[in-house]
Phi, psi and omega in degrees: 000317180297322179296317179297320179295321180296319179297316180296321179297319178296319179296322178295318180296318178296321178297320179294322178296319179297316179298317179297321178297316177297322179296318178296319179297316178296320180296318179295320179296320179297318179296318179297318179295320178295318179296320179296320178296318178297318179296319179296318178296320179295319179296319178296321179294318178297318178297321178295319178296317179297318178297319179295319180294313180296319178297319178297317179295319178296321179296316178296322178298317178297319179297319178297319179298320179293315182294325181255028184298319181294309177298323180292323176295316178297324179295316179297315180295319181295318181293328179289339182246012179241126179292323182291319187255024181292346181279345190302316180299339181279339187297310178299325179294319178294321178296317178297323178297316180295318178296319179296323179292340180256013188299330182285341181255010179282119178266077186293340182277356180291157187283134179292157176249076190290334180295325181293338182297342181296323184295305178294330178296314178294324177297317178296317179294320180295320179296316180293317180293320179296321178295314181296319180295315181296321179292321178294329180282357176111002180286132177246093186287155172288169180300318181295318180294317179299313181291325179297315181291316181293318180293319178297319179297313179296324179292321178294322176296321178294320178296319177299318178296324178295321177294328182287318189260336184255149182281170183299314182294322178296315180295324178295325181289321184258019182300318182293308181297328177290315176296332180296338180293348178298338180282359170281348179279121180294160175295124168296158185302314183295322181290320178298316180295321181294315181294318178299317180296318179298315180291325178300306185290321179292322178292321177297322178294318178296319178295323179297320177298317180294320178297319180292323179294331181268002180059035177277131182286082180229136178248129184255136172231094183067249180260002183255131176250126181246131174229167179303111177085004182202145174213150178212159183239143175279102184276166176303329179293341180269004183288337180071030183295324181293308181293327178295316181291324176297318179294324178294316177299318178299321180295319178295315181293315180295320178297321179291322185278328190244348181243147181252328183280126184302317183289336173295320177295321178296317179300316181297319181290318181290334179295343180296326184296304178295327177298318180294318180295315179295321179297312180295319178298320178295322180294316178296319181297314182294317179296319178296320178296320179295320180291325182281315190263340181252290181195142176300338179291350178294346176295339178257014184283173180297322184295335177273316184284321187228025183270002181304310180300329179295312180290330174296317178297324177296321180291340178289337181296305177293332179297308181289333175295317176296319178299318179295320180295315180295320179294319178294323177298320178293320180294323178293316179295324176294319178293322178296322177297320178295322180295322178294319178296000000 
C-alpha cells in the first residue's frame, strides 16, 4: 500500500510540475503578447504624431505659398527671363530629391525644437517689415532687390515652420537640402555688381599672364587690352558670373552626395574660384589671340558670342577630376581604417 501510495504521489508531483510549466509558458506568452501590443500601439501613436506633423508643415507651406503668391510668381517669371537666375526653378526640385534620397533615415518621431523657431520667424518678420518701411520711405527697389527680400522672408518663415513641426534629428538629416533653398534667393543688385567686378579684374589678370607667357604683343590698361591695330575690353558680360555660380552650386551638391569628409567638401567648393578665373582668363586669351592673329572680326565670332557653354564644359574636366581624387582618398582612408580594426 505504501508503495502504491508513493507511486501515485510521484505521479501527482510530476503532473503538478507539468501544469506549472504550462502556466509559466502561458504567462510568458501573455507578457510577450502584451509587450507586442504595447509596441504596436506605440508605433501607431508615433505614426499618427508623424502624420500630424508632416500634415501641419504641408498646411503651413501651402499658406505661405498663398501669402507670397505674387512674389513667387514674379520670381518664376523673372528666373525664366534672366540668364543669371535661370537656375532658380531647379533648386526646389534638387532639394526635394535630396530629401527623398534620405527618406529612410528620417527620424520623424524625434522631438521638435520649437524655441529655435523664434529666430527665423523674427528674421522673416524683420525682413518683411524693413522692406515695407523702406518702400514707404520712398525707396524704389529693382526687381532683383524686391524678389531677393520677398524670397528671403518667405524662406525664413518656412524654416521657422520646419522647427515647429519637425524634430531635432529630422532637421539634422535634412539640414543641407533646406539650407540649399537659399539659392532660390536672387542676387541683390549690389552683390551682383561686386561679384561681376571681382571676376572681371581677376579674369583680366589671368588672361594677362597667359598673353605674357605666349609673348603676344599686348598692353593692358585695367580691363582694356591693346594690341597693334586692335583693342578690346573685358565687359561685365565676360565675367562668367552665371557659369561660375552654376559650378559653385554643383560643387556643393556633388560634395554632399559623394564626399563624407567635411574639409573635402570645402576644398571642392573653394576650388570653383580658381577654376572660374582660369576658365574666363583662357576664354579672353583665346578670343584675343584669334583677333590678333586671324582677324579683328573674330570679336563677333561664335566663340565670343555663344562660347560660354563650351568653356564651362572644359572647366568641368578638372572639377570632376578633383572630385574623383577626393573620393578615392576617402575610400583609401576608409579601407585603411578597416584594416587597422
